[in-house]
C-alpha positions in Angstrom: 25.2 34.2 108.3 25.4 30.6 107.3 21.7 30.4 106.6 21.8 33.6 104.5 24.7 32.4 102.4 23.2 29.0 102.0 19.9 30.5 100.8 21.8 32.7 98.5 23.6 29.8 97.0 20.4 27.9 96.6 18.8 30.8 94.8 21.8 31.1 92.5 21.7 27.4 91.8 17.9 27.6 91.1 18.5 30.5 88.7 21.2 28.5 86.9 18.9 25.5 86.6 16.1 27.7 85.3 18.5 29.2 82.7 19.6 25.7 81.6 16.1 24.4 81.4 15.1 27.5 79.3 18.0 26.8 77.0 17.0 23.2 76.7 13.4 24.2 75.8 14.7 26.7 73.3 16.9 24.0 71.7 14.0 21.6 71.7 11.7 24.1 70.0 14.3 24.9 67.3 14.8 21.2 66.6 11.0 20.7 66.4 10.7 23.6 63.9 13.5 22.2 61.7 12.0 18.7 61.9 8.5 20.0 60.9 10.0 22.0 58.0 11.9 18.9 56.8 8.8 16.8 57.2 6.6 19.2 55.2 9.2 19.2 52.4 9.4 15.4 52.3 5.6 15.2 52.3 5.4 17.4 49.3 8.0 15.3 47.5 6.1 12.1 48.6 2.9 13.5 47.1 4.6 13.7 43.8 6.2 10.3 43.9 3.3 8.6 45.6 5.1 7.8 48.9 3.8 8.1 52.4 6.1 9.7 55.1 3.5 9.8 57.9 5.4 7.0 59.6 8.6 9.1 59.6 6.8 12.0 61.2 5.4 9.8 64.0 8.9 8.4 64.7 10.3 12.0 65.0 7.5 13.0 67.3 8.1 9.9 69.5 11.8 10.7 69.8 11.1 14.3 70.8 8.5 13.2 73.4 11.0 10.8 75.0 13.8 13.5 75.1 11.6 16.1 76.8 10.8 14.0 79.9 7.1 15.1 79.9 7.9 18.7 80.5 5.6 21.6 79.5 7.9 22.3 76.6 7.4 18.7 75.3 3.6 19.2 75.4 4.0 22.4 73.4 6.2 20.6 70.9 3.7 17.7 70.6 0.9 20.1 69.9 2.9 22.0 67.3 3.9 18.7 65.6 0.3 17.5 65.5 -0.8 20.8 63.9 1.9 20.6 61.3 1.1 17.0 60.4 -2.6 17.9 60.1 -1.7 20.8 57.8 0.5 18.6 55.7 -2.1 15.7 55.4 -4.2 17.3 52.6 -1.1 17.7 50.4 -0.5 13.9 50.3 -3.0 13.3 47.5 -1.4 11.4 44.6 -1.0 13.2 41.3 -1.0 11.7 37.9 1.8 11.6 35.3 2.8 15.0 34.0 1.3 15.7 30.5 3.8 16.6 27.8 2.3 18.2 24.6 3.9 17.5 21.2 5.3 20.7 19.8 7.9 21.5 17.2 10.6 22.1 19.7 10.3 18.5 21.2 9.5 16.7 18.0 12.2 14.0 17.4 12.6 10.4 16.5 12.8 7.6 19.1 16.2 6.9 20.5 18.0 4.4 18.1 15.6 5.0 15.2 18.3 6.5 13.0 21.5 4.6 12.6 24.4 6.5 11.1 25.8 4.9 8.0 29.4 3.8 8.1 31.5 5.9 5.8 34.0 4.0 3.7 37.5 5.2 2.7 38.1 7.3 5.8 41.2 5.7 7.2 42.1 2.5 8.9 40.4 3.5 12.1 37.0 3.4 10.5 37.5 -0.4 9.7 36.5 0.4 6.1 39.5 2.4 4.9 42.0 2.0 2.1 40.3 -0.8 0.0 36.9 0.0 1.5 36.1 -3.7 2.2 36.6 -4.8 -1.4 39.9 -6.5 -1.0 42.9 -6.3 -3.4 42.4 -6.2 -7.2 40.2 -8.4 -9.2 36.9 -7.8 -11.0 34.9 -7.4 -7.8 37.1 -4.6 -6.6 36.5 -2.5 -9.6 33.6 -0.1 -10.2 30.6 -1.4 -12.1 28.7 -4.0 -10.0 31.1 -6.9 -10.5 29.8 -10.2 -12.1 26.2 -11.1 -12.8 24.4 -13.2 -10.1 23.9 -16.1 -12.6 27.5 -16.2 -13.6 29.0 -19.7 -13.0 32.7 -19.1 -13.8 32.3 -19.5 -17.6 30.3 -22.7 -17.8 26.8 -22.9 -19.2 24.4 -21.1 -17.0 21.7 -23.1 -15.2 18.7 -21.6 -16.9 20.3 -22.3 -20.3 20.8 -26.0 -19.4 17.0 -26.4 -18.9 14.9 -27.5 -21.9 12.4 -25.2 -23.5 8.9 -26.2 -22.7 5.4 -24.8 -22.6 5.2 -21.0 -22.5 9.0 -20.7 -22.7 8.9 -22.0 -26.3 5.6 -20.8 -27.8 4.5 -17.8 -25.7 5.5 -15.3 -28.4 3.2 -17.1 -30.9 0.2 -17.1 -28.5 -3.0 -15.5 -29.7 -4.9 -13.4 -27.2 -8.5 -13.9 -28.4 -11.6 -12.4 -26.8 -14.4 -15.0 -26.4 -17.8 -13.9 -27.7 -20.8 -16.1 -27.4 -23.7 -16.1 -30.0 -26.2 -15.7 -27.1 -24.6 -12.4 -26.2 -24.7 -11.3 -29.8 -28.4 -12.1 -29.9 -29.1 -10.1 -26.7 -27.4 -7.0 -28.1 -29.3 -7.3 -31.4 -32.6 -7.7 -29.5 -31.8 -4.6 -27.4 -31.1 -2.6 -30.6 -27.6 -1.8 -29.5 -25.8 -3.9 -32.2 -26.5 -2.4 -35.6 -24.3 -3.2 -38.6 -22.3 -0.3 -40.1 -22.0 -1.8 -43.6 -24.9 -1.8 -46.0 -24.8 -5.5 -46.6 -25.7 -6.2 -43.0 -22.5 -8.0 -41.9 -21.5 -7.6 -38.3 -17.8 -7.1 -37.7 -15.5 -6.5 -34.7 -15.9 -2.7 -35.2 -19.7 -3.1 -34.7 -19.1 -5.0 -31.5 -16.8 -2.2 -30.2 -19.3 0.5 -31.2 -22.1 -1.4 -29.3 -20.0 -1.4 -26.1 -19.5 -5.2 -25.9 -15.7 -4.6 -25.2 -13.2 -1.8 -25.8 -11.0 -1.6 -28.8 -7.9 -1.6 -26.7 -8.7 -5.1 -25.4 -8.5 -6.6 -28.9 -5.0 -7.9 -29.3 -5.3 -10.8 -31.8 -9.0 -10.8 -32.6 -12.3 -12.3 -31.4 -13.4 -15.9 -31.3 -17.1 -16.7 -31.8 -18.4 -19.5 -29.5 -21.6 -21.4 -29.3 -22.8 -20.7 -25.8 -26.4 -19.5 -25.7 -27.2 -20.9 -29.1 -30.7 -22.0 -27.9 -31.7 -18.3 -27.6 -30.6 -17.5 -31.2 -33.6 -16.4 -33.4 -32.3 -13.8 -35.9 -30.5 -14.2 -39.2 -27.0 -13.1 -38.4 -24.1 -12.4 -40.9 -20.8 -12.2 -39.0 -17.1 -11.8 -39.9 -14.6 -12.7 -37.2 -11.1 -14.0 -37.2 -12.0 -17.3 -35.4 -15.2 -19.3 -34.9 -16.1 -22.6 -33.3 -18.0 -25.3 -35.2 -20.9 -25.1 -32.7 -21.3 -21.3 -33.4 -21.1 -21.8 -37.2 -23.8 -24.5 -37.1 -26.1 -22.5 -34.8 -26.0 -19.4 -36.9 -26.4 -21.2 -40.3 -29.3 -23.1 -38.9 -31.2 -19.8 -38.6 -30.3 -18.7 -42.1 -27.2 -16.7 -41.2 -23.6 -17.0 -42.3 -20.2 -16.9 -40.7 -16.9 -16.0 -42.3 -13.5 -16.3 -40.7 -11.1 -13.5 -41.8 -7.4 -13.1 -41.0 -6.2 -9.8 -39.4 -2.6 -9.0 -38.7 -1.7 -6.1 -36.4 -1.8 -3.5 -39.2 -5.1 -4.8 -40.6 -6.6 -4.9 -37.1 -5.7 -1.3 -36.5 -7.1 -0.2 -39.9 -10.3 -2.1 -39.2 -11.0 -0.8 -35.7 -9.6 2.7 -36.1 -9.7 3.8 -39.8 -9.8 7.5 -38.8 -6.1 7.1 -37.9 -5.2 6.8 -41.5 -5.1 9.6 -44.2 -8.4 10.5 -45.8 -9.1 9.9 -49.5 -9.1 12.8 -51.9 -12.6 14.2 -52.2 -14.0 12.0 -49.4 -15.7 15.0 -47.8 -18.3 15.2 -50.5 -19.4 11.6 -49.8 -19.9 12.0 -46.1 -23.7 11.9 -46.2 -23.9 9.4 -49.1 -25.9 6.3 -48.3 -23.9 3.1 -47.7 -20.6 4.9 -47.2 -18.7 3.7 -44.2 -15.7 5.1 -42.3 -13.4 2.6 -44.1 -14.5 4.1 -47.5 -13.3 7.6 -46.5 -9.7 6.7 -45.7 -6.7 5.2 -47.5 -6.3 1.8 -45.8 -3.4 -0.6 -46.4 -3.9 -3.7 -48.4 -4.8 -6.8 -46.4 -2.0 -9.2 -45.8 -2.2 -12.9 -46.5 -2.2 -15.3 -43.5 1.1 -16.8 -42.5 1.8 -20.4 -43.4 0.9 -21.5 -39.9 -2.7 -20.3 -40.3 -3.1 -20.7 -44.0 -4.7 -24.2 -43.6 -7.3 -22.7 -41.2 -8.4 -19.9 -43.6 -8.6 -22.2 -46.6 -10.8 -24.8 -44.8 -14.5 -24.8 -45.7 -15.4 -26.4 -42.3 -13.9 -23.3 -40.6 -15.6 -21.0 -43.3 -12.2 -19.5 -44.2 -12.4 -16.5 -46.5 -9.8 -18.0 -48.9 -11.8 -21.1 -49.6 -13.3 -21.0 -53.1 -16.7 -22.4 -52.0 -17.0 -19.8 -49.3 -16.2 -17.0 -51.8 -19.0 -18.4 -54.1 -21.5 -18.5 -51.3 -20.7 -15.0 -50.3 -21.4 -13.8 -53.8 -24.7 -15.6 -53.9 -25.7 -13.8 -50.7 -24.6 -10.4 -52.1 -21.9 -9.9 -49.5 -19.0 -7.6 -50.0 -15.7 -9.1 -51.3 -12.9 -9.3 -48.8 -9.8 -7.6 -50.3 
């Protein structure tokens, strides 16, 4: 009886130990499955962030192998863990930065690019309320910009204490003359582009404009004839200009030509360059094709003004060939040139 009961007790104890071991194996399998799932999730996250969690997987597997005491269930768990890590290995490739395309719904300025303006007169909490930062009373608190930046409290301003000199004093009397060399005039005559409009053969500023030497809008005060290129001069030239140098006069007269300096004010300059801007003479249409009739003869032009006292000495000097000098007027009549009215 004792042997039977003892064997029965040993069988029951063996069954209990088998049940306990099966429960342990089941718990080990469930923990391995959970660990594998967690590891695969972390590996996916690591592939996005560029991290490597293979060391974490190996540590988990080592802990499980130690806890299983080299049982068949531990071998099964090791094989499953190895298969899971092998399956998760290809997903550890590093991916680049996500590409964001610019569209209308995400189009915006950079943070801090726009700064809101502080509104004044919105209460004391805005730090610019009540007087709006202007203080109490006075000229600077009123509307209308306050005082001028050059205001010095009533004393004479700094720029008025400085003496007048150079351009500050004489700029309004400055003459804007276009330089014209006799060599350039000879080149245009040789090319056949410079042809006198008047029948007496005198070249004027209007002829220079018509030849394309300079535009009419560039003539502000007149033209000054200079002597550069006088060694190339070969034709007999008759020229009327407001100003001329002594070298240019000598070079032209040496070839049998003649130079006359004539004064033009703003109105006379406009009438000379653009006579079509003035009203036409009565019956001027019948003389359109007449020989020797110029554009000035077809329009009612204002009478020429006398030079101001500042330039009267220049235009009465024979050395400058001024048109008001009696000797110049006599020489012009001898040459058959038109009178300057």
